[in-house]
LUMLODO-135485 format. One line per field, with one value per residue: residue number from 1; x, y, z of N, C-alpha, C in turn. Coordinates in steps of 0.05 Angstrom, whole numbers, m for minus. Layout:
BEGIN
seq NUM  ... .
n.x X  ... .
n.y Y  ... .
n.z Z  ... .
ca.x X  ... .
ca.y Y  ... .
ca.z Z  ... .
c.x X  ... .
c.y Y  ... .
c.z Z  ... .
This chain:
BEGIN
seq 1  2  3  4  5  6  7  8  9  10  11  12  13  14  15  16  17  18  19  20  21  22  23  24  25  26  27  28  29  30  31  32  33  34  35  36  37  38  39  40  41  42  43  44  45  46  47  48  49  50  51  52  53  54  55  56  57  58  59  60  61  62  63  64  65  66  67  68  69  70  71  72  73  74  75  76  77  78  79  80  81  82  83  84  85  86  87  88  89  90  91  92  93  94  95  96  97  98  99  100  101  102  103  104  105  106  107  108  109  110  111  112  113  114  115  116  117  118  119  120  121  122  123  124  125  126  127  128  129  130  131  132  133  134  135  136  137  138  139  140  141  142  143  144  145  146  147  148  149  150  151  152  153  154  155  156  157  158  159  160  161  162  163  164  165  166  167  168  169  170  171  172  173  174  175  176  177  178  179  180  181  182  183  184  185  186  187  188  189  190  191  192  193  194  195  196  197  198  199  200  201  202  203  204  205  206  207  208  209  210  211  212  213  214  215  216  217  218  219  220  221  222  223  224  225  226  227  228  229  230  231  232  233  234  235  236  237  238  239  240  241  242  243  244  245  246  247  248  249  250  251  252  253  254  255  256  257  258  259  260  261  262  263  264  265  266  267  268  269  270  271  272  273  274  275  276  277  278  279  280  281  282  283  284  285  286  287  288  289  290  291  292  293  294  295  296  297  298  299  300  301  302  303  304  305  306  307  308  309  310  311  312  313  314  315  316  317  318  319  320  321  322  323  324  325  326  327  328  329  330  331  332  333  334  335  336  337  338  339  340  341  342  343  344  345  346  347  348  349  350  351  352  353  354  355  356  357  358  359  360  361  362  363  364  365  366  367  368  369  370  371  372  373  374  375  376  377  378  379  380  381  382  383  384  385  386  387  388  389  390  391  392  393  394  395  396  397  398  399  400  401  402  403  404  405  406  407  408  409  410  411  412  413  414  415  416  417  418  419  420  421  422  423 .
n.x 2465  2468  2430  2426  2419  2470  2510  2559  2592  2623  2670  2640  2596  2584  2532  2505  2516  2483  2434  2434  2437  2388  2354  2356  2403  2466  2527  2585  2643  2681  2739  2785  2843  2869  2829  2786  2725  2719  2674  2639  2651  2624  2576  2582  2592  2638  2700  2741  2798  2829  2854  2803  2798  2823  2804  2809  2839  2806  2762  2782  2791  2736  2719  2739  2714  2661  2661  2663  2620  2564  2554  2498  2500  2545  2555  2567  2560  2590  2633  2687  2682  2653  2671  2699  2660  2632  2668  2674  2621  2614  2654  2636  2589  2542  2475  2463  2498  2541  2609  2604  2563  2582  2630  2614  2588  2628  2670  2676  2680  2662  2606  2588  2593  2558  2509  2503  2500  2458  2419  2402  2427  2456  2508  2570  2635  2702  2770  2827  2896  2927  2944  2932  2892  2851  2844  2822  2776  2747  2739  2705  2659  2648  2644  2675  2681  2735  2761  2779  2779  2758  2726  2703  2671  2687  2744  2796  2771  2757  2732  2731  2720  2726  2767  2810  2825  2846  2906  2921  2891  2905  2957  2952  2927  2968  3006  2977  2974  2941  2952  2927  2856  2788  2743  2687  2627  2602  2549  2496  2460  2417  2435  2413  2403  2385  2354  2344  2314  2324  2280  2287  2294  2255  2250  2247  2238  2263  2275  2285  2340  2357  2413  2469  2526  2594  2639  2679  2650  2643  2600  2560  2510  2453  2386  2324  2253  2267  2250  2213  2173  2113  2119  2170  2194  2171  2201  2254  2256  2242  2289  2326  2307  2311  2366  2384  2364  2393  2447  2440  2428  2395  2380  2375  2401  2411  2447  2440  2466  2441  2434  2394  2382  2370  2353  2327  2329  2393  2443  2493  2528  2527  2515  2519  2499  2473  2463  2521  2549  2508  2460  2423  2405  2374  2331  2311  2291  2252  2222  2215  2242  2288  2344  2389  2369  2324  2351  2376  2333  2306  2344  2340  2291  2250  2213  2165  2168  2181  2153  2160  2119  2081  2120  2140  2163  2215  2287  2354  2425  2484  2547  2607  2651  2714  2764  2822  2880  2914  2881  2857  2817  2752  2689  2620  2598  2571  2522  2498  2489  2449  2405  2337  2324  2364  2394  2441  2509  2574  2640  2702  2751  2803  2839  2903  2899  2900  2866  2849  2839  2777  2773  2756  2710  2731  2756  2720  2697  2665  2596  2526  2463  2393  2328  2266  2204  2190  2222  2247  2248  2280  2328  2342  2350  2393  2433  2439  2454  2499  2532  2538  2576  2639  2699  2761  2819  2890  2924  2965  3034  3056  3041  2994  3015  3023  2980  2979  2947  2965  2974  2923  2892  2895  2897  2912  2901  2851  2822  2843  2849  2885  2922  2932  2963  3012  3084 .
n.y 2865  2839  2805  2760  2692  2644  2598  2544  2518  2461  2453  2436  2463  2525  2525  2495  2533  2578  2556  2549  2603  2620  2594  2628  2634  2664  2650  2618  2595  2541  2521  2488  2523  2514  2485  2516  2534  2591  2621  2614  2650  2699  2684  2681  2703  2701  2668  2616  2596  2538  2472  2434  2380  2371  2356  2371  2420  2456  2456  2484  2534  2547  2551  2601  2635  2627  2643  2699  2712  2676  2612  2569  2518  2467  2441  2392  2372  2334  2276  2280  2321  2306  2285  2326  2366  2343  2339  2394  2404  2376  2401  2454  2446  2444  2431  2374  2325  2290  2265  2212  2185  2195  2168  2117  2106  2114  2081  2019  1967  1978  1993  1945  1911  1936  1932  1875  1865  1890  1860  1879  1871  1814  1808  1780  1803  1818  1837  1833  1814  1793  1738  1689  1701  1722  1672  1640  1665  1664  1610  1599  1635  1637  1667  1731  1802  1844  1904  1973  1993  2041  2090  2107  2108  2062  2050  2010  1961  1892  1830  1762  1704  1652  1601  1594  1643  1669  1676  1711  1759  1772  1783  1826  1863  1870  1896  1943  1969  1956  1935  1922  1904  1903  1846  1825  1788  1767  1796  1769  1790  1843  1912  1969  2039  2081  2141  2181  2221  2252  2273  2304  2250  2224  2181  2188  2163  2182  2166  2112  2080  2046  2007  1993  1954  1940  1880  1894  1921  1975  2025  2037  2059  2092  2092  2121  2117  2060  1993  1966  1919  1933  1905  1889  1945  1960  1924  1940  1994  1990  1963  2001  2044  2021  2015  2066  2085  2053  2071  2122  2168  2229  2278  2308  2289  2222  2168  2106  2043  1982  1913  1866  1811  1736  1722  1765  1838  1870  1906  1945  1994  2058  2130  2196  2236  2265  2224  2215  2217  2245  2228  2256  2292  2263  2252  2302  2308  2265  2268  2318  2336  2374  2356  2381  2435  2423  2405  2451  2484  2455  2456  2510  2511  2521  2487  2437  2364  2331  2287  2241  2247  2211  2187  2233  2224  2186  2181  2177  2164  2153  2129  2147  2108  2081  2049  2029  2071  2124  2185  2202  2227  2261  2252  2269  2296  2347  2332  2299  2334  2364  2336  2332  2305  2300  2321  2336  2335  2311  2310  2280  2272  2288  2300  2271  2256  2202  2140  2093  2021  2005  2006  2033  2088  2135  2124  2127  2162  2205  2229  2222  2252  2235  2248  2212  2182  2144  2099  2057  2076  2121  2096  2066  2108  2137  2098  2093  2148  2153  2118  2144  2183  2184  2162  2162  2119  2109  2048  2033  2021  1959  1931  1966  2016  1994  2015  2049  2055  2102  2134  2143  2162  2221  2228  2174  2155  2168  2126  2079  2088  2123  2088  2048  2059  2044  2048 .
n.z 2400  2446  2473  2439  2423  2427  2394  2388  2335  2310  2258  2193  2140  2100  2086  2130  2169  2154  2162  2217  2231  2212  2247  2290  2317  2339  2311  2335  2305  2299  2264  2221  2199  2149  2122  2116  2090  2062  2053  2093  2134  2129  2154  2209  2277  2308  2294  2308  2290  2285  2299  2298  2310  2357  2414  2474  2468  2438  2475  2515  2491  2478  2529  2547  2511  2524  2578  2570  2534  2538  2506  2484  2468  2443  2382  2330  2263  2234  2229  2246  2280  2324  2374  2395  2401  2441  2481  2492  2509  2557  2587  2591  2618  2590  2560  2517  2476  2508  2525  2543  2514  2461  2464  2467  2420  2383  2395  2375  2400  2451  2441  2420  2463  2502  2476  2474  2529  2545  2519  2468  2418  2395  2366  2357  2380  2383  2405  2365  2352  2314  2270  2299  2337  2298  2270  2310  2323  2274  2267  2310  2303  2248  2182  2183  2199  2193  2225  2241  2309  2318  2276  2208  2142  2117  2120  2123  2127  2122  2096  2121  2095  2108  2140  2105  2087  2127  2136  2094  2104  2156  2146  2110  2147  2184  2150  2134  2179  2220  2273  2318  2321  2309  2312  2282  2282  2220  2188  2149  2092  2063  2067  2103  2121  2176  2189  2242  2289  2354  2406  2462  2486  2458  2404  2336  2275  2213  2161  2117  2085  2029  2008  1965  1960  1950  1945  1979  2019  2014  2003  1946  1927  1943  1964  1969  1983  2024  2008  2047  2085  2123  2172  2176  2178  2224  2262  2249  2266  2317  2339  2329  2363  2414  2416  2414  2461  2498  2488  2506  2479  2469  2445  2382  2316  2286  2257  2234  2218  2191  2185  2147  2166  2157  2207  2225  2239  2247  2284  2255  2263  2293  2294  2324  2288  2226  2169  2123  2057  2029  2041  2075  2039  2007  2042  2044  1991  1987  2032  2047  2089  2123  2153  2179  2186  2218  2264  2283  2293  2335  2375  2384  2407  2376  2348  2345  2355  2293  2246  2188  2131  2080  2027  1976  1929  1894  1907  1896  1904  1868  1860  1827  1789  1772  1725  1759  1760  1724  1712  1650  1619  1629  1610  1589  1632  1624  1598  1632  1676  1652  1651  1671  1717  1751  1812  1832  1812  1825  1813  1830  1813  1763  1701  1705  1760  1805  1808  1852  1869  1893  1958  2005  2024  2005  1956  1916  1858  1851  1851  1833  1845  1841  1823  1824  1801  1837  1884  1853  1804  1810  1826  1779  1741  1766  1763  1706  1692  1720  1695  1647  1656  1640  1660  1638  1643  1649  1659  1714  1714  1730  1798  1838  1887  1953  2008  2072  2136  2157  2111  2090  2127  2161  2216  2248  2300  2309  2286  2308  2360  2410  2442  2408  2364  2322  2309 .
ca.x 2468  2473  2411  2421  2423  2494  2515  2586  2593  2650  2671  2617  2595  2571  2502  2496  2518  2462  2412  2435  2428  2357  2338  2358  2429  2490  2547  2615  2652  2711  2747  2816  2848  2877  2807  2764  2708  2719  2647  2626  2657  2602  2553  2587  2597  2663  2713  2762  2814  2847  2850  2780  2804  2837  2781  2817  2849  2781  2745  2793  2785  2709  2713  2744  2691  2633  2659  2658  2591  2560  2540  2478  2506  2566  2547  2579  2545  2608  2644  2710  2678  2635  2685  2707  2634  2620  2686  2668  2595  2618  2671  2624  2569  2519  2458  2471  2508  2570  2631  2595  2548  2599  2650  2599  2583  2655  2687  2658  2678  2646  2583  2578  2592  2534  2486  2502  2497  2430  2401  2394  2436  2475  2529  2595  2656  2729  2795  2850  2924  2944  2932  2921  2867  2833  2835  2803  2747  2732  2730  2683  2635  2645  2652  2682  2691  2758  2758  2791  2762  2744  2730  2681  2679  2698  2771  2809  2750  2759  2714  2744  2697  2731  2794  2830  2828  2857  2934  2921  2878  2923  2982  2943  2923  2995  3019  2963  2977  2923  2966  2902  2835  2762  2734  2658  2610  2592  2519  2490  2434  2419  2440  2401  2410  2360  2359  2326  2316  2313  2269  2286  2289  2234  2265  2227  2250  2253  2278  2302  2356  2369  2440  2483  2552  2613  2648  2694  2632  2643  2573  2562  2487  2435  2360  2300  2248  2275  2226  2207  2146  2104  2126  2202  2197  2169  2223  2280  2251  2241  2315  2339  2300  2322  2396  2389  2358  2414  2470  2436  2426  2370  2377  2390  2400  2428  2449  2443  2467  2426  2434  2367  2391  2349  2340  2317  2349  2420  2457  2521  2541  2510  2530  2502  2497  2457  2482  2538  2543  2486  2434  2403  2393  2350  2307  2297  2275  2232  2202  2216  2252  2318  2352  2406  2352  2309  2367  2382  2309  2301  2363  2331  2266  2229  2198  2156  2175  2173  2155  2156  2092  2085  2142  2127  2178  2239  2310  2378  2452  2500  2573  2620  2675  2732  2783  2845  2902  2914  2858  2865  2797  2726  2671  2594  2585  2551  2497  2484  2476  2427  2383  2320  2321  2391  2395  2470  2532  2601  2662  2723  2777  2806  2863  2927  2893  2905  2844  2856  2817  2757  2776  2740  2693  2747  2763  2701  2705  2643  2566  2501  2439  2373  2302  2252  2177  2190  2248  2257  2253  2307  2351  2351  2363  2417  2449  2443  2467  2526  2546  2542  2598  2660  2723  2779  2845  2911  2929  2991  3054  3062  3019  2992  3030  3009  2973  2977  2929  2975  2972  2895  2881  2917  2897  2906  2893  2823  2813  2854  2852  2914  2939  2935  2978  3041  3102 .
ca.y 2836  2824  2782  2740  2667  2638  2570  2539  2496  2449  2444  2441  2480  2550  2518  2490  2558  2593  2545  2556  2633  2622  2586  2648  2632  2675  2629  2617  2573  2528  2508  2486  2547  2502  2470  2533  2545  2619  2634  2611  2671  2718  2675  2678  2727  2691  2644  2605  2581  2520  2447  2425  2352  2369  2362  2387  2446  2468  2461  2508  2559  2553  2560  2630  2650  2621  2662  2726  2714  2647  2594  2554  2490  2463  2419  2386  2354  2320  2258  2288  2341  2296  2283  2354  2379  2325  2344  2419  2403  2368  2419  2477  2437  2452  2411  2364  2300  2287  2245  2184  2175  2193  2146  2088  2104  2114  2056  1998  1945  1986  1991  1916  1901  1946  1921  1848  1865  1901  1843  1893  1858  1793  1803  1776  1822  1812  1851  1815  1825  1778  1714  1669  1714  1720  1643  1629  1679  1654  1583  1599  1647  1636  1691  1754  1828  1860  1934  1987  1994  2065  2099  2108  2108  2035  2049  1987  1940  1867  1807  1739  1688  1627  1599  1594  1670  1683  1685  1732  1783  1779  1796  1854  1878  1881  1915  1968  1984  1948  1915  1912  1905  1890  1826  1821  1767  1777  1793  1766  1802  1870  1933  1995  2057  2092  2166  2185  2247  2248  2298  2299  2224  2211  2178  2189  2151  2202  2154  2086  2085  2022  2012  1974  1953  1923  1861  1906  1930  2000  2032  2047  2068  2097  2097  2125  2102  2032  1977  1950  1915  1945  1888  1897  1971  1960  1911  1957  2018  1979  1957  2029  2059  2008  2017  2096  2088  2038  2087  2148  2190  2241  2299  2311  2268  2199  2154  2078  2021  1957  1891  1853  1781  1719  1720  1794  1859  1868  1929  1947  2014  2085  2155  2215  2257  2254  2207  2226  2209  2258  2215  2273  2305  2244  2255  2327  2304  2245  2274  2348  2343  2386  2347  2402  2456  2411  2405  2478  2495  2442  2465  2536  2511  2532  2468  2412  2340  2328  2262  2243  2237  2194  2195  2247  2216  2170  2194  2160  2174  2133  2138  2145  2090  2083  2031  2040  2081  2152  2195  2215  2248  2258  2262  2266  2310  2365  2322  2289  2356  2379  2319  2344  2288  2307  2341  2345  2318  2319  2291  2289  2268  2300  2289  2269  2245  2173  2125  2069  2002  2017  1996  2049  2108  2156  2114  2132  2184  2225  2220  2237  2249  2235  2246  2195  2179  2128  2091  2041  2097  2138  2077  2060  2132  2141  2080  2101  2172  2150  2106  2164  2199  2166  2169  2143  2119  2092  2032  2035  2000  1941  1930  1992  2017  1990  2035  2042  2069  2131  2147  2150  2179  2241  2221  2148  2153  2168  2099  2057  2096  2133  2068  2025  2067  2033  2057 .
ca.z 2398  2473  2478  2419  2430  2413  2392  2378  2313  2303  2230  2177  2115  2102  2087  2159  2188  2148  2175  2247  2235  2206  2270  2308  2332  2329  2310  2340  2288  2301  2240  2216  2181  2122  2111  2122  2068  2070  2048  2119  2151  2130  2167  2236  2294  2316  2280  2321  2271  2302  2291  2311  2316  2384  2436  2497  2463  2431  2498  2531  2477  2483  2559  2548  2495  2541  2600  2561  2523  2537  2484  2494  2460  2425  2366  2305  2245  2219  2243  2256  2302  2347  2400  2404  2411  2465  2504  2501  2522  2584  2601  2598  2630  2573  2549  2493  2476  2520  2516  2549  2493  2435  2467  2461  2388  2367  2405  2366  2420  2473  2428  2417  2490  2513  2463  2486  2559  2548  2505  2445  2394  2402  2348  2373  2373  2401  2397  2359  2351  2294  2256  2314  2346  2278  2262  2331  2321  2248  2273  2327  2292  2220  2166  2202  2190  2208  2222  2262  2332  2316  2250  2191  2117  2110  2120  2136  2132  2106  2105  2122  2092  2120  2151  2086  2081  2152  2132  2074  2115  2177  2133  2102  2170  2194  2129  2131  2203  2241  2292  2335  2303  2318  2292  2288  2268  2193  2185  2123  2086  2051  2087  2101  2144  2191  2198  2264  2307  2380  2418  2492  2491  2441  2381  2313  2252  2191  2134  2115  2060  2018  1999  1950  1970  1937  1960  1999  2036  2008  1992  1917  1921  1967  1954  1991  2007  2023  2003  2073  2095  2149  2196  2178  2187  2254  2274  2246  2281  2345  2344  2328  2385  2438  2413  2423  2491  2510  2491  2521  2459  2478  2428  2354  2292  2289  2230  2243  2197  2200  2165  2148  2165  2156  2235  2233  2232  2269  2281  2246  2278  2294  2298  2333  2268  2204  2151  2105  2031  2016  2049  2085  2015  1997  2058  2034  1967  1990  2052  2049  2117  2124  2181  2192  2196  2239  2287  2298  2304  2358  2393  2393  2421  2359  2332  2360  2343  2267  2235  2162  2116  2059  2007  1954  1905  1901  1903  1895  1903  1855  1863  1804  1795  1744  1728  1772  1742  1722  1697  1623  1613  1641  1591  1593  1655  1617  1588  1655  1692  1640  1655  1690  1742  1765  1832  1836  1800  1835  1803  1848  1798  1738  1687  1722  1786  1809  1817  1868  1875  1916  1984  2023  2010  1991  1932  1898  1840  1850  1852  1824  1859  1819  1835  1807  1808  1862  1891  1831  1781  1819  1825  1751  1730  1778  1752  1677  1692  1731  1673  1627  1662  1633  1670  1624  1658  1638  1679  1725  1705  1754  1818  1851  1911  1978  2025  2099  2148  2159  2087  2082  2149  2173  2244  2250  2325  2310  2277  2323  2389  2417  2453  2391  2344  2324  2289 .
c.x 2469  2456  2410  2432  2451  2498  2543  2583  2619  2652  2644  2621  2582  2538  2489  2496  2493  2438  2408  2427  2399  2343  2342  2383  2448  2511  2573  2623  2678  2719  2777  2823  2855  2851  2782  2749  2701  2693  2631  2631  2638  2580  2558  2594  2627  2674  2736  2778  2836  2843  2829  2780  2817  2819  2787  2824  2825  2763  2754  2787  2754  2704  2718  2722  2666  2636  2655  2631  2583  2548  2520  2484  2531  2558  2564  2560  2562  2624  2665  2706  2662  2647  2691  2681  2627  2640  2679  2639  2598  2636  2658  2598  2542  2501  2468  2485  2538  2588  2619  2582  2567  2620  2637  2597  2607  2671  2665  2653  2660  2614  2573  2577  2567  2510  2482  2491  2468  2409  2388  2398  2460  2500  2554  2617  2678  2749  2813  2874  2940  2928  2920  2894  2843  2823  2815  2776  2731  2721  2709  2657  2631  2656  2656  2689  2714  2757  2773  2772  2744  2746  2703  2690  2689  2728  2779  2792  2755  2739  2731  2720  2703  2759  2816  2840  2844  2886  2934  2912  2895  2948  2973  2940  2949  3009  3004  2966  2958  2935  2946  2877  2811  2751  2704  2645  2599  2563  2513  2463  2438  2424  2424  2412  2384  2368  2338  2332  2305  2304  2266  2280  2269  2247  2245  2247  2241  2255  2294  2315  2364  2396  2449  2511  2570  2623  2663  2680  2630  2615  2577  2537  2471  2410  2340  2274  2259  2247  2220  2180  2139  2117  2156  2208  2194  2191  2248  2277  2252  2269  2330  2334  2312  2351  2401  2383  2381  2440  2464  2431  2396  2362  2391  2388  2416  2427  2456  2446  2456  2429  2408  2376  2368  2336  2331  2338  2370  2432  2489  2537  2521  2528  2513  2507  2479  2476  2496  2529  2517  2459  2414  2392  2370  2327  2294  2279  2249  2212  2199  2225  2282  2329  2371  2390  2334  2325  2371  2354  2300  2318  2355  2304  2242  2213  2189  2169  2162  2173  2150  2128  2099  2105  2129  2144  2199  2266  2334  2406  2469  2528  2588  2644  2690  2753  2808  2868  2900  2894  2870  2844  2771  2708  2639  2581  2564  2523  2483  2473  2454  2402  2362  2317  2345  2388  2425  2490  2560  2621  2689  2752  2780  2834  2889  2922  2895  2878  2853  2833  2801  2759  2761  2728  2705  2759  2745  2709  2686  2618  2549  2479  2413  2348  2283  2223  2174  2218  2262  2265  2281  2330  2361  2361  2388  2441  2461  2464  2495  2545  2554  2564  2622  2688  2746  2807  2864  2923  2960  3010  3058  3040  3018  3006  3015  3005  2970  2956  2936  2973  2946  2883  2900  2918  2891  2895  2860  2807  2820  2852  2880  2932  2946  2951  3004  3058  3092 .
c.y 2822  2804  2761  2716  2657  2607  2566  2514  2487  2440  2451  2461  2504  2544  2513  2516  2577  2585  2550  2585  2637  2610  2606  2651  2651  2656  2633  2591  2564  2511  2508  2507  2534  2490  2488  2538  2575  2633  2633  2634  2695  2710  2674  2705  2724  2669  2638  2586  2565  2490  2434  2394  2349  2376  2379  2415  2464  2475  2484  2534  2567  2560  2593  2645  2647  2640  2692  2728  2683  2637  2578  2523  2491  2437  2415  2363  2336  2302  2265  2308  2332  2295  2309  2371  2366  2335  2372  2420  2395  2389  2445  2472  2445  2428  2403  2335  2302  2266  2214  2172  2175  2173  2121  2087  2101  2088  2029  1970  1953  1985  1964  1907  1911  1936  1888  1848  1872  1882  1859  1880  1840  1789  1800  1792  1817  1832  1827  1826  1810  1753  1695  1678  1711  1692  1635  1640  1669  1624  1578  1612  1648  1661  1714  1781  1837  1889  1947  1990  2019  2075  2097  2105  2082  2033  2025  1964  1915  1846  1781  1717  1660  1623  1601  1623  1683  1692  1712  1759  1792  1791  1823  1872  1890  1904  1942  1983  1976  1926  1905  1920  1894  1868  1822  1799  1780  1772  1791  1781  1830  1890  1959  2013  2073  2118  2172  2215  2244  2274  2291  2271  2209  2208  2175  2180  2171  2186  2129  2088  2056  2027  1987  1978  1933  1902  1873  1920  1961  2006  2046  2060  2071  2105  2100  2127  2075  2015  1957  1946  1929  1930  1891  1923  1971  1947  1925  1982  2012  1974  1982  2043  2046  2013  2048  2099  2076  2057  2115  2171  2203  2265  2299  2288  2245  2183  2127  2060  1996  1939  1873  1823  1763  1716  1745  1815  1862  1897  1927  1968  2038  2108  2178  2242  2246  2240  2222  2218  2220  2245  2234  2290  2290  2247  2281  2323  2288  2253  2302  2352  2351  2378  2367  2424  2449  2414  2432  2490  2479  2448  2494  2535  2524  2513  2447  2387  2338  2298  2260  2237  2214  2205  2208  2240  2196  2187  2178  2175  2147  2145  2131  2126  2092  2059  2044  2049  2112  2165  2210  2237  2240  2267  2254  2281  2331  2353  2308  2313  2368  2359  2332  2330  2291  2328  2353  2324  2327  2298  2300  2281  2282  2290  2293  2256  2213  2162  2097  2048  2013  2000  2008  2074  2128  2148  2118  2159  2206  2216  2234  2232  2252  2234  2229  2195  2163  2117  2074  2060  2113  2118  2071  2082  2138  2123  2085  2126  2170  2136  2124  2182  2179  2179  2151  2146  2102  2074  2039  2013  1986  1946  1960  1995  2010  2016  2030  2059  2102  2145  2157  2165  2196  2235  2191  2139  2153  2144  2077  2063  2103  2108  2046  2031  2055  2044  2073 .
c.z 2427  2479  2461  2430  2414  2416  2380  2357  2307  2274  2216  2155  2119  2103  2114  2176  2181  2160  2206  2251  2231  2230  2292  2326  2320  2333  2317  2324  2290  2277  2237  2195  2153  2108  2108  2093  2077  2068  2077  2138  2152  2146  2197  2251  2299  2299  2298  2304  2283  2290  2309  2321  2347  2406  2459  2492  2456  2455  2514  2518  2479  2509  2559  2534  2512  2566  2594  2549  2521  2510  2497  2489  2446  2407  2342  2290  2230  2238  2259  2282  2327  2375  2413  2415  2438  2488  2513  2518  2552  2598  2608  2614  2617  2565  2522  2497  2485  2511  2524  2526  2466  2440  2459  2433  2375  2372  2396  2382  2444  2464  2429  2444  2505  2503  2470  2514  2563  2532  2480  2420  2403  2388  2365  2363  2393  2391  2388  2349  2328  2284  2274  2326  2324  2270  2285  2328  2299  2253  2291  2316  2261  2205  2187  2189  2207  2202  2243  2284  2331  2285  2231  2163  2104  2105  2134  2141  2112  2115  2103  2118  2103  2129  2131  2081  2104  2147  2116  2090  2139  2165  2124  2125  2180  2176  2129  2158  2225  2256  2313  2320  2317  2297  2303  2270  2242  2194  2156  2115  2074  2074  2081  2122  2151  2200  2218  2276  2335  2394  2446  2500  2475  2413  2357  2290  2228  2166  2136  2085  2053  2005  1982  1956  1951  1955  1982  2019  2033  1994  1964  1910  1944  1952  1972  1973  2002  2021  2026  2078  2119  2173  2196  2186  2216  2272  2271  2267  2311  2356  2349  2353  2411  2438  2426  2453  2506  2513  2505  2503  2462  2456  2402  2337  2299  2262  2237  2221  2207  2176  2168  2142  2162  2184  2244  2233  2255  2261  2273  2264  2277  2302  2305  2312  2246  2188  2129  2076  2016  2024  2061  2060  2007  2016  2052  2011  1973  2010  2057  2078  2112  2149  2194  2202  2220  2266  2303  2308  2331  2383  2404  2404  2404  2342  2353  2343  2314  2257  2205  2155  2099  2040  1986  1926  1913  1894  1909  1891  1888  1854  1839  1810  1768  1750  1744  1753  1740  1703  1671  1617  1626  1622  1601  1615  1647  1610  1613  1672  1679  1642  1677  1718  1760  1783  1837  1822  1812  1824  1817  1835  1773  1724  1704  1749  1785  1821  1828  1864  1895  1940  2007  2008  1994  1965  1908  1883  1838  1855  1839  1841  1839  1837  1813  1816  1833  1861  1866  1808  1784  1818  1797  1737  1740  1767  1721  1677  1701  1709  1652  1633  1658  1642  1657  1636  1643  1661  1690  1716  1729  1774  1829  1878  1934  1994  2052  2111  2153  2136  2079  2105  2161  2203  2250  2278  2328  2299  2296  2351  2396  2424  2433  2367  2345  2298  2265 .
């Protein structure tokens, strides 16, 4: 195996490892020992069992591995592994996405500042530290989104619709642990996301995903293809390409959230990975594109740039919800799984588990993925099938316990930034 090409993968699943092997790579896998999907060990030549969320430590481990038998790239397909992969890429002098790009994408203030400076997107954003800062921003820019400066999954995100809501949201932020937060101009309009792949600086859009969100901004459904006019498609794609050029992303997948405002498309945020929430599965159903497999083939130099053809069907993800409380029973799952349109059903709660009010993505209770004749058919089927899974709960006695950022995020510094973590 001396001449075998080697790649280091940070985190991820056995399925991703198999696709990397199929592309011709021998895999060095870095994963947390307490989170390890043990089935992945059969797919790798080496496994480094350590906390992959420690970028500097992992880079040093990979430096020793690389010195013994070089790796060609260090890659992660998951949010928590992107900084680590970038740090190791820089430390080993390898091709790929380094910390300059990942830092811009993960630091929402830096992202907004760059897009403003490059005239890509004018959305206003500032750092706030309490009620006075929030009130000033709302009075200047109108409805406002409050969020951690770093992070994903809608953790710690609130909308302030007007000055009357400032005291309550500022009090919530302090109680939640957001002593420093990002304030962004609220963008009105439906939200979509854009899956793209960059081939040595050439950016190709693979799919547009329509979304449904709750008032909390948590996403509750995804549908492909999105119903965009040719003119709107062109405007969205042009905006995403200009953003990717501005941040310097040149290779691999990206996932970008866009609001379709009355003034045209505007950017929410972007990530140098494929979309979560099973969005990549929708692209596979609708366009026949396996984004993970495409990435490994591209890194191995075994594919030319791939672009989507016409959609061959519609597909949708619908998330399961339940009334807050303690789960008593879950029914209807067998019938839903038996439906021929169902691609997958996942239920993340069972009897005795607690269902919280949906404040962020992790509060959802599962999902169903459905294939349909077209997008409308898939959307309607997914909604009906999600409703057919009944999660019966018993309400809590009294108000639900308050939750802090430390309680929902094992690494609060990844959301706030190390200098922003308080007590």
